[in-house]
matplotlib code that plots the C-alpha trace (Angstrom):
import matplotlib.pyplot as plt

x = [0.0, 1.1, 1.6, 4.6, 6.5, 8.6, 9.5, 12.7, 11.8, 14.1, 12.2, 8.8, 10.1, 11.5, 7.9, 6.4, 8.8, 7.3, 4.2, 6.2, 7.4, 6.1, 6.2, 3.7, 1.2, 3.8, 5.1, 1.7, 1.2, 4.6, 4.0, 0.5, 1.7, 4.9, 3.2, 0.7, 3.6, 6.8, 7.3, 6.6, 5.3, 1.5, 0.3, -2.0, 1.0, 1.4, -2.3, -3.1, -0.5, -1.6, -5.2, -4.5, -2.7, -5.5, -8.8, -10.8, -8.7, -8.8, -11.3, -9.2, -6.2, -8.0, -9.2, -5.8, -4.3, -6.9, -6.2, -2.5, -2.9, -5.2, -2.7, 0.2, -1.9, -2.3, 1.5, 1.7, -0.8, 1.4, 4.4, 2.6, 1.3, 4.5, 7.5, 7.0, 9.0, 12.1, 11.5, 10.1, 13.4, 14.2, 10.8, 11.2, 14.7, 14.2, 10.5, 9.0, 5.9, 6.9, 7.9, 7.3, 4.9, 3.0, 2.7, 1.5, -1.1, -2.4, -2.8, -5.1, -7.2, -7.7, -8.9, -11.4, -12.5, -11.5, -11.9, -13.2, -9.9, -8.5, -11.1, -10.2, -6.4, -7.2, -9.2, -7.3, -3.7, -3.0, -0.1, -1.8, 1.2, 1.1, -2.4, -1.9, 0.9, -0.8, -3.8, -1.6, -0.1, -3.6, -4.8, -7.6, -9.9, -8.5, -11.9, -13.0, -9.5, -9.7, -13.1, -12.4, -9.1, -10.9, -13.5, -11.1, -8.5, -11.0, -12.9, -9.9, -8.5, -11.8, -12.6, -9.4, -9.9, -13.5, -12.7, -10.2, -12.5, -15.1, -13.0, -9.6, -6.5, -8.3, -9.0, -5.4, -4.6, -7.7, -6.7, -3.2, -4.3, -7.6, -8.1, -6.5, -8.4, -11.7, -10.8, -10.2, -13.4, -15.5, -13.9, -14.5, -18.2, -18.5, -16.9, -18.8, -22.1, -21.3, -20.3, -23.7, -25.6, -24.0, -24.8, -28.4, -28.9]
y = [0.1, 3.5, 4.5, 2.1, 4.4, 5.8, 2.5, 0.8, -0.7, -3.7, -4.8, -4.4, -6.6, -9.0, -9.4, -9.6, -12.3, -14.9, -15.0, -17.0, -19.5, -22.7, -20.9, -18.1, -19.1, -19.4, -16.0, -14.5, -15.9, -14.6, -11.1, -10.8, -11.7, -9.5, -6.5, -6.3, -5.7, -4.4, -5.1, -2.1, -3.7, -4.5, -8.0, -6.6, -6.6, -10.3, -11.0, -9.2, -11.1, -14.5, -13.6, -12.7, -16.0, -18.2, -15.9, -18.9, -19.2, -15.5, -15.7, -18.5, -16.5, -13.4, -15.6, -16.9, -13.5, -12.2, -14.8, -14.4, -10.6, -10.8, -13.2, -10.9, -8.1, -10.0, -10.3, -6.6, -6.2, -8.2, -6.2, -3.0, -4.6, -6.2, -5.2, -1.6, 0.0, -1.8, -1.9, 1.7, 3.3, 0.3, 0.9, 4.6, 4.2, 1.3, 0.5, 2.8, 4.7, 4.9, 8.1, 9.5, 12.2, 9.8, 7.4, 10.2, 11.2, 7.7, 7.5, 10.6, 9.0, 6.0, 8.2, 9.7, 6.7, 3.6, 0.3, 2.0, 3.3, -0.3, -1.1, 2.1, 1.2, -2.4, -1.3, 1.8, 2.4, 3.8, 1.7, -1.1, -2.0, 1.3, 0.6, -3.0, -2.1, 1.1, -1.2, -3.2, 0.0, 1.5, -1.9, -2.0, -5.0, -8.0, -9.3, -6.0, -5.6, -8.9, -8.3, -4.9, -6.3, -9.1, -7.0, -4.2, -6.6, -9.1, -6.3, -5.0, -8.3, -9.7, -6.6, -6.9, -10.6, -10.0, -7.2, -9.4, -12.3, -10.3, -8.2, -9.9, -8.2, -5.0, -4.2, -4.3, -0.8, 0.6, -1.1, 0.2, 3.7, 4.3, 1.5, 3.4, 6.6, 4.7, 2.8, 6.2, 7.7, 4.8, 5.1, 8.8, 8.1, 5.4, 7.4, 10.4, 8.5, 7.0, 10.6, 12.0, 9.1, 9.8, 13.6, 12.9, 10.5]
z = [0.0, -0.7, 2.9, 2.9, 0.6, 3.6, 4.8, 3.5, 0.0, 0.6, 3.7, 1.7, -1.1, 1.3, 2.8, -0.6, -1.9, 0.5, -1.6, -4.3, -1.9, -0.4, 3.1, 2.2, 5.0, 7.7, 6.5, 6.7, 10.2, 11.4, 9.8, 11.1, 14.6, 14.8, 13.1, 16.0, 18.5, 16.8, 13.0, 10.7, 7.5, 7.6, 6.7, 4.0, 1.6, 1.8, 2.1, -1.0, -3.1, -1.7, -2.4, -6.0, -6.6, -5.1, -4.8, -3.7, -0.6, 0.1, 3.0, 4.5, 4.4, 5.9, 8.8, 9.5, 9.2, 11.6, 14.4, 14.1, 14.3, 17.4, 19.0, 18.3, 19.7, 22.8, 22.9, 22.6, 25.3, 27.6, 26.7, 27.8, 31.0, 32.2, 30.3, 29.1, 31.8, 30.8, 27.0, 26.4, 25.4, 23.0, 21.3, 21.1, 19.5, 17.1, 16.4, 13.7, 14.9, 18.6, 20.4, 23.7, 22.4, 20.3, 23.0, 25.4, 22.8, 22.5, 26.2, 26.0, 23.3, 25.6, 28.3, 26.0, 23.9, 25.7, 23.9, 20.7, 19.9, 19.5, 16.9, 15.1, 15.1, 14.1, 11.0, 9.8, 8.8, 12.2, 13.6, 15.5, 17.6, 19.4, 20.6, 21.6, 23.9, 25.2, 26.1, 28.4, 29.9, 30.4, 31.9, 29.5, 30.3, 28.5, 26.8, 25.5, 24.0, 22.3, 21.0, 19.5, 18.0, 16.3, 14.9, 13.7, 12.3, 10.9, 9.2, 7.5, 6.4, 5.2, 3.3, 1.4, 0.7, -0.2, -2.7, -4.4, -4.6, -6.2, -8.5, -8.9, -10.3, -11.3, -7.6, -6.8, -7.8, -6.2, -2.8, -3.3, -3.8, -1.9, 0.7, 3.7, 2.8, 2.7, 6.0, 7.7, 6.2, 7.4, 10.9, 11.1, 10.2, 12.7, 15.6, 14.6, 14.7, 18.2, 19.5, 18.1, 19.7, 23.1, 22.7, 21.8, 24.7]

ax = plt.figure().add_subplot(projection="3d")
ax.plot(x, y, z, "-o")
ax.set_aspect("equal")
plt.show()
């Protein structure tokens, strides 16, 4: 996806090359798990390539990707809950997307929105890993965290796989160019609707 342009191209290509190997499924699982806690490349990159090769297995790939990502998010949660004090400087220095200011901003979002922000991070291009770790730091209740993660991550991955199953190769450029924008727009409308409902009540 185009938001990867600022990331090292070599790393992006390395992730993508797994789709042409017998280890594509194992690579998808490892990528979805690690991206939820520390890896910079989102699993959509590999998921799209695999779905284009075997569109009929796309929903299966999306399901596997979702489960691996949620389990990876749980790992991130436990980093935040038990290890953050010792690892925070490492993340700030070496993991893309982390900074003291951004982490403080995310904590502020948690105080305002609670578990809804986990869904937002799971569905949109916002770095999910920041929110899984912050969930642990903020001691967010585990079951709501897992539920929001599953809905957000599953919604994103199944939407990608579903579009490819319906439209095939022609949809690839559309996903590459507009998917993140549409995901953000959908989430803004959803959050705006929830906020309006609270105001009306």
